[in-house]
N, C-alpha and C positions, 0 to 999 in steps of 0.2 A: 497020017491022022494023027495018029499019037501023039506025033510030037507038034503039031500044030495045037492038040488040045491041053498039052501040057503047059507050053510058052503062052497061052491064054490064060489058063490056070494061073501061072506065075504072077502073071501081069496084075492079075484083079486081085490075088490074095497078099502081095506086099504092096505097099506104099512106094510113092519114090523117095530114096534118099535126098537129105539138105542138109548139107554141113552149116553148124551153127559154130562161133567163137565164143567161147566163155572165157571170162576174166580181164584184167586190166589190159590197157594197150600198153605194150612195149615202150618206155622212154628210151629213146637211144641218145639223147643230148639234154643236160643239167645244165640251167643257169649258172655259171660262176660267180662266185661274189668278187666283186671290184676290189680292186688293189688298195692297200691303205694310203698309198702315197696320192692314189686318184681320187680318193672320197675328200680324203684332205683338199686338192687343188679344187674339186668341184665346190665343197663349204667356202674356199676361198673368193673363189670366182663368182659364187653365187649374188644375182641382182636384190639389191636390197632399196624399195623405194624411198626417196627424200620425206624426211617428216614436215608438214607445214610449218612455218614460223610462227603462225598463231594459230595456238590448238583451237578443236573444233567445237570444243564446250565454251569457248569465249566469243567464239563469232556468232552462235545459235544460243540462245535463252533457252535454259530448261523448261521444258514444259512441267507445270505445276499442275496438279491433278485434283481440283476441287473436290471434296467428297460431302456430299452433301448428306450432312447428320439423318439420323433416325429419327422415328415419332418418338421413342423412349429417351433419346437425348434432347430435343425439343423440348420435351415434359420437364425433363431434369433443367435444362436451362432457364424456363418459367419459374420452377421452383427456387431456384438460387438467386433470381432477380426479384422474388417476391421476400427472401430470406435478408437481402443484402437493402432494400427499401424501407421495409417495415421495421428492423431493428437498429437502434441507436448505439449498442455495444454488439461487437463481432470481435471475437478471441478463437486465436489458431492455436490448437495444441498438437503436440507430436505423440503418436499412440506409438507405445514400448512396449506392445504384447501384453496388452490387458486383456485379461479373461473374462469372460462374459457376465460371472456372475460379477464381480466388481463392478463392471461396465452397467450394470443394470442396478446395482445400488447407488452407484454416483449420479445416473440420470433421476433415481427417484429424488435422491437429496438436492438436487439443483432443480427440479419443478417445485419444491417447497419454498424457492424464492422467485420462482416465476422464470428460471433461466432454462434454455432448451439446448437440445444437442443435436446437430445436425450431421449427417454423414453425404458426403457425394466425390464422383470421380476427381481426380487431379484434371482430365483432360477437358471435363465439364466446366469446372471452375475456370482454367487457365483461357476457353474460348469466351467466357464471360467477361472476364475481368479485363483482359487485354484491351478494351475499347470502353472502357469505364474510368470512373475517377478511385477506382482501387487496384488498378493496375500495379502500385506499387507494393501491394501484396502479394504478387506473382512470386518472388523468392521465398517465401514461406510455404508453398505448396510442393513439396518434394515427399516423396514416399507415403506414409500411411498418417494421413491427419483426422484430426478432429475439429469440427467447428460449434462454440459454445456461444447463443447467441441471447439476447435480452432486449425488450422493446424501449429499458429505461437503464442508464449507466448503473451496473450493480458491480463494481469491480472488487467492493470491499469482501461481499457475499461470497464472490465467486473464488476469491482466493482462500477465504476460510474454507469453504466446501472442499476445494481440491487439495489443501493442504497434505492432507495427510495419504493420498492416492499418489504413489509415487510413479506408476506405470505411465503418467503423462506428463510432458513438460511443457509450458507455456512458451510459445515463439514470439508473439508479437500480438496485436490487438488494433482495431480502429473504433475509435469511441467517439461520436460525434464529430465524424469526417476528419478525424485527427489520428495520424498513425501514433502509436506507441510501441516501445520495445517492451523487452520484459521487464528489465528495471523500471521505464517509465509507467506500466499498468500498476507496478509495486509503489510507485510515487504517489500515483493518481488514487489509489485505494486508500493513501493516509489523509488526503483532503476530508474536511466536513462534507456533512451533506446539504443538500441545496437548502435546507429548513434553515438551518443554522445560519446558513450563509445569509441568506435572505433575512432574517433577523437580525442579524448585526449592521445588515446595509439598512434596514430600517432604523435601527435606532442611530445609526450613524447619521442619517439623513433629520432625524428628529431632534438631535442634540444641534445639530447644526443650524435647523430652522429656528430653533429656542435660543441660540446663542445669537441669531442674526437678530431677532425681535429684540432680545434685552439691548443690543448695541443700536437699534434704530430707535428704541425707546429711553435709552439713557441720554442723548442729544437736548432732546426736547423736555424732559424731566429737569435736567440739569438747569437748562436755559429758564423753566419756568420757576425752578427754586429761586436762583437768581435774580429774576423780575422780582419774583414777592419780597425778597430780601432787601431790592431797591426802594420798592414801593412802602414799604414796613421803616426803611430808613428815611426818605422823603417824607412820610405820614408823620414822623418824630420831631424831625427837623421842623416839620411847619409847626407842630405843636407848643415847641420850645420856642420857636420864635413870637407865636402869640402870647404865651406867658410871658415872656421877655415885654412885649409892648402893653402888656395887660399892667404890669408892676410899674412900669415907666409910667405908664397914663396915671396909674393910682398915686404915685410919688409927685407927678407934677399937681394934680389935684391936692394932695395934702400940703404942699409948700405955699402956697398962697393965703391959707387960713392960719397958718403957723405965724 
Protein backbone atom coordinates (compact mmCIF):
# COMPACT_ATOMS: atom_id res chain seq x y z
CA UNK A 1 0.00 0.00 0.00
CA UNK A 2 2.82 2.34 0.76
CA UNK A 3 4.33 1.64 -2.61
CA UNK A 4 1.16 2.54 -4.43
CA UNK A 5 0.77 5.76 -2.50
CA UNK A 6 4.34 6.82 -3.35
CA UNK A 7 3.89 6.07 -6.99
CA UNK A 8 0.61 8.02 -7.11
CA UNK A 9 2.12 10.96 -5.31
CA UNK A 10 5.13 10.87 -7.59
CA UNK A 11 2.95 10.95 -10.71
CA UNK A 12 0.90 13.81 -9.36
CA UNK A 13 3.73 16.04 -8.14
CA UNK A 14 6.01 16.02 -11.22
CA UNK A 15 4.73 16.92 -14.72
CA UNK A 16 5.62 14.74 -17.61
CA UNK A 17 8.99 15.54 -19.26
CA UNK A 18 9.12 16.98 -22.84
CA UNK A 19 12.28 17.32 -24.81
CA UNK A 20 12.55 20.76 -26.56
CA UNK A 21 15.45 21.55 -28.89
CA UNK A 22 16.73 25.12 -28.88
CA UNK A 23 19.14 26.83 -31.26
CA UNK A 24 19.59 26.88 -35.04
CA UNK A 25 19.33 23.88 -37.22
CA UNK A 26 22.59 22.31 -38.09
CA UNK A 27 23.63 23.08 -41.69
CA UNK A 28 25.17 20.08 -43.19
CA UNK A 29 25.62 21.38 -46.76
CA UNK A 30 26.62 24.84 -48.05
CA UNK A 31 26.02 26.02 -51.59
CA UNK A 32 29.30 26.22 -53.35
CA UNK A 33 29.94 29.23 -55.62
CA UNK A 34 30.16 28.57 -59.32
CA UNK A 35 33.54 28.21 -60.84
CA UNK A 36 34.84 31.23 -62.68
CA UNK A 37 34.89 29.38 -66.00
CA UNK A 38 31.28 28.29 -65.52
CA UNK A 39 30.26 31.89 -64.72
CA UNK A 40 31.92 33.09 -67.92
CA UNK A 41 30.21 30.34 -69.90
CA UNK A 42 26.80 31.26 -68.53
CA UNK A 43 27.41 34.97 -69.22
CA UNK A 44 28.42 34.22 -72.84
CA UNK A 45 25.52 31.86 -73.48
CA UNK A 46 22.87 34.11 -71.89
CA UNK A 47 19.95 34.81 -74.22
CA UNK A 48 19.70 38.41 -75.44
CA UNK A 49 16.44 39.22 -77.23
CA UNK A 50 16.89 41.05 -80.56
CA UNK A 51 16.12 44.78 -80.65
CA UNK A 52 13.32 45.92 -82.97
CA UNK A 53 14.35 47.53 -86.26
CA UNK A 54 12.27 50.63 -85.50
CA UNK A 55 12.39 52.01 -81.95
CA UNK A 56 9.14 51.92 -80.11
CA UNK A 57 9.23 55.67 -79.54
CA UNK A 58 9.08 56.14 -83.33
CA UNK A 59 6.09 53.82 -83.72
CA UNK A 60 3.97 55.26 -80.94
CA UNK A 61 3.55 58.96 -80.65
CA UNK A 62 4.38 60.29 -77.20
CA UNK A 63 1.40 61.27 -75.15
CA UNK A 64 1.41 64.96 -74.45
CA UNK A 65 -0.12 65.81 -71.17
CA UNK A 66 -2.20 68.95 -71.56
CA UNK A 67 -1.94 70.83 -68.32
CA UNK A 68 -4.93 72.99 -67.59
CA UNK A 69 -3.82 76.47 -66.42
CA UNK A 70 -4.87 77.48 -62.97
CA UNK A 71 -7.19 80.35 -62.18
CA UNK A 72 -4.29 82.63 -61.28
CA UNK A 73 -2.54 81.90 -64.58
CA UNK A 74 -5.75 82.69 -66.50
CA UNK A 75 -5.99 85.99 -64.64
CA UNK A 76 -2.39 86.84 -65.55
CA UNK A 77 -3.01 85.92 -69.19
CA UNK A 78 -5.98 88.30 -69.36
CA UNK A 79 -3.86 91.03 -67.83
CA UNK A 80 -1.09 90.38 -70.38
CA UNK A 81 -3.64 90.54 -73.21
CA UNK A 82 -4.97 93.88 -71.94
CA UNK A 83 -1.44 95.24 -71.58
CA UNK A 84 -0.46 94.38 -75.16
CA UNK A 85 -3.74 95.59 -76.67
CA UNK A 86 -3.97 98.97 -74.90
CA UNK A 87 -0.34 100.13 -75.26
CA UNK A 88 1.40 101.27 -78.44
CA UNK A 89 4.92 101.07 -77.02
CA UNK A 90 6.07 97.81 -75.38
CA UNK A 91 9.73 97.56 -74.38
CA UNK A 92 11.56 94.60 -72.84
CA UNK A 93 14.42 95.13 -70.38
CA UNK A 94 16.72 92.62 -68.71
CA UNK A 95 16.84 92.85 -64.93
CA UNK A 96 20.45 92.70 -63.74
CA UNK A 97 19.76 92.41 -59.99
CA UNK A 98 18.37 95.88 -59.38
CA UNK A 99 17.51 96.49 -55.74
CA UNK A 100 14.06 97.42 -54.52
CA UNK A 101 14.90 101.06 -53.72
CA UNK A 102 16.29 101.79 -57.18
CA UNK A 103 13.36 99.97 -58.76
CA UNK A 104 10.85 102.01 -56.78
CA UNK A 105 12.62 105.26 -57.73
CA UNK A 106 12.71 104.28 -61.40
CA UNK A 107 9.00 103.39 -61.36
CA UNK A 108 8.19 106.82 -59.86
CA UNK A 109 10.28 108.64 -62.49
CA UNK A 110 8.59 106.72 -65.31
CA UNK A 111 5.11 107.51 -64.00
CA UNK A 112 5.85 111.23 -64.49
CA UNK A 113 5.80 110.56 -68.24
CA UNK A 114 2.79 108.17 -68.01
CA UNK A 115 5.06 105.17 -68.60
CA UNK A 116 4.30 102.07 -66.54
CA UNK A 117 6.32 99.07 -65.43
CA UNK A 118 4.91 95.52 -65.56
CA UNK A 119 6.10 92.16 -64.23
CA UNK A 120 4.82 88.84 -65.62
CA UNK A 121 6.16 85.26 -65.43
CA UNK A 122 7.88 84.11 -68.60
CA UNK A 123 5.64 81.02 -68.78
CA UNK A 124 2.50 83.17 -68.93
CA UNK A 125 4.04 85.53 -71.50
CA UNK A 126 5.15 82.68 -73.75
CA UNK A 127 1.77 80.95 -73.62
CA UNK A 128 0.11 84.20 -74.74
CA UNK A 129 2.65 85.43 -77.32
CA UNK A 130 3.08 82.18 -79.25
CA UNK A 131 -0.37 82.54 -80.89
CA UNK A 132 -0.36 86.32 -81.48
CA UNK A 133 1.30 88.81 -83.81
CA UNK A 134 3.88 89.48 -81.10
CA UNK A 135 5.39 85.98 -81.30
CA UNK A 136 8.68 87.38 -82.65
CA UNK A 137 9.25 88.83 -79.17
CA UNK A 138 9.54 85.34 -77.65
CA UNK A 139 13.40 85.16 -77.81
CA UNK A 140 13.58 88.23 -75.57
CA UNK A 141 11.77 86.63 -72.64
CA UNK A 142 14.61 84.63 -71.10
CA UNK A 143 15.59 85.08 -67.47
CA UNK A 144 14.43 87.98 -65.33
CA UNK A 145 12.72 90.60 -67.48
CA UNK A 146 10.91 93.89 -66.96
CA UNK A 147 8.22 95.14 -69.35
CA UNK A 148 7.83 98.92 -69.64
CA UNK A 149 4.79 100.11 -71.59
CA UNK A 150 3.02 103.34 -72.51
CA UNK A 151 -0.16 104.15 -74.39
CA UNK A 152 1.70 106.55 -76.69
CA UNK A 153 5.20 106.14 -78.19
CA UNK A 154 7.57 107.87 -75.78
CA UNK A 155 10.92 106.35 -76.63
CA UNK A 156 12.88 109.55 -76.04
CA UNK A 157 11.46 110.07 -72.53
CA UNK A 158 12.01 106.40 -71.69
CA UNK A 159 15.68 106.38 -72.72
CA UNK A 160 16.34 109.63 -70.88
CA UNK A 161 14.79 108.19 -67.72
CA UNK A 162 16.63 104.85 -67.71
CA UNK A 163 19.93 106.31 -68.92
CA UNK A 164 21.42 106.50 -65.41
CA UNK A 165 20.04 103.09 -64.31
CA UNK A 166 22.74 100.59 -65.26
CA UNK A 167 21.05 97.61 -63.56
CA UNK A 168 18.61 97.15 -66.44
CA UNK A 169 19.43 96.73 -70.13
CA UNK A 170 17.17 97.33 -73.11
CA UNK A 171 16.69 94.19 -75.25
CA UNK A 172 14.08 95.26 -77.81
CA UNK A 173 10.70 96.86 -78.29
CA UNK A 174 7.49 96.80 -80.27
CA UNK A 175 6.32 100.31 -81.14
CA UNK A 176 3.08 100.69 -83.10
CA UNK A 177 3.20 97.03 -84.19
CA UNK A 178 6.77 97.38 -85.50
CA UNK A 179 9.66 95.44 -83.92
CA UNK A 180 12.79 97.37 -83.00
CA UNK A 181 16.17 96.30 -81.72
CA UNK A 182 18.04 98.29 -79.10
CA UNK A 183 19.72 100.48 -81.73
CA UNK A 184 16.42 100.80 -83.56
CA UNK A 185 14.78 102.22 -80.44
CA UNK A 186 17.65 104.71 -80.09
CA UNK A 187 17.22 105.80 -83.71
CA UNK A 188 13.46 106.06 -83.26
CA UNK A 189 13.91 108.31 -80.23
CA UNK A 190 15.94 110.77 -82.32
CA UNK A 191 13.06 111.38 -84.71
CA UNK A 192 11.08 114.63 -84.26
CA UNK A 193 7.76 114.58 -82.49
CA UNK A 194 4.40 114.07 -84.15
CA UNK A 195 3.43 117.73 -83.78
CA UNK A 196 6.60 118.88 -85.52
CA UNK A 197 6.12 116.36 -88.31
CA UNK A 198 2.48 117.39 -88.76
CA UNK A 199 3.50 121.06 -88.87
CA UNK A 200 6.12 120.32 -91.53
CA UNK A 201 3.59 118.35 -93.57
CA UNK A 202 1.01 121.16 -93.34
CA UNK A 203 3.57 123.79 -94.31
CA UNK A 204 4.75 121.67 -97.25
CA UNK A 205 1.20 121.12 -98.47
CA UNK A 206 0.43 124.83 -98.08
CA UNK A 207 3.52 125.78 -100.06
CA UNK A 208 2.62 123.33 -102.81
CA UNK A 209 -0.95 124.68 -102.91
CA UNK A 210 0.25 128.28 -103.19
CA UNK A 211 2.67 127.34 -105.94
CA UNK A 212 -0.10 125.50 -107.77
CA UNK A 213 -2.36 128.57 -107.52
CA UNK A 214 0.43 130.77 -108.82
CA UNK A 215 1.03 128.42 -111.73
CA UNK A 216 -2.66 128.28 -112.55
CA UNK A 217 -3.00 132.06 -112.38
CA UNK A 218 0.17 132.90 -114.27
CA UNK A 219 -1.14 131.58 -117.62
CA UNK A 220 -4.40 133.54 -117.70
CA UNK A 221 -2.67 136.65 -116.35
CA UNK A 222 -0.04 136.47 -119.08
CA UNK A 223 -2.71 135.88 -121.70
CA UNK A 224 -4.71 138.85 -120.43
CA UNK A 225 -1.65 141.07 -120.57
CA UNK A 226 -0.95 139.99 -124.14
CA UNK A 227 -4.54 140.63 -125.18
CA UNK A 228 -4.52 144.08 -123.55
CA UNK A 229 -1.30 144.90 -125.32
CA UNK A 230 -2.77 143.70 -128.61
CA UNK A 231 -5.93 145.75 -128.13
CA UNK A 232 -3.84 148.77 -127.26
CA UNK A 233 -1.72 148.32 -130.34
CA UNK A 234 -4.78 147.88 -132.54
CA UNK A 235 -6.43 150.98 -131.08
CA UNK A 236 -3.26 152.98 -131.62
CA UNK A 237 -3.03 151.75 -135.18
CA UNK A 238 -6.65 152.64 -135.83
CA UNK A 239 -6.13 156.11 -134.34
CA UNK A 240 -3.07 156.63 -136.54
CA UNK A 241 -5.01 155.66 -139.65
CA UNK A 242 -7.79 158.05 -138.79
CA UNK A 243 -5.34 160.91 -138.29
CA UNK A 244 -3.66 160.08 -141.58
CA UNK A 245 -6.99 160.05 -143.39
CA UNK A 246 -7.97 163.34 -141.80
CA UNK A 247 -4.72 164.92 -142.89
CA UNK A 248 -5.15 163.63 -146.40
CA UNK A 249 -8.69 164.96 -146.56
CA UNK A 250 -7.52 168.33 -145.33
CA UNK A 251 -4.78 168.42 -147.94
CA UNK A 252 -7.31 167.48 -150.64
CA UNK A 253 -9.71 170.14 -149.53
CA UNK A 254 -6.95 172.74 -149.37
CA UNK A 255 -5.48 172.00 -152.82
CA UNK A 256 -8.47 173.20 -155.07
CA UNK A 257 -8.78 176.49 -153.35
CA UNK A 258 -5.15 177.27 -153.87
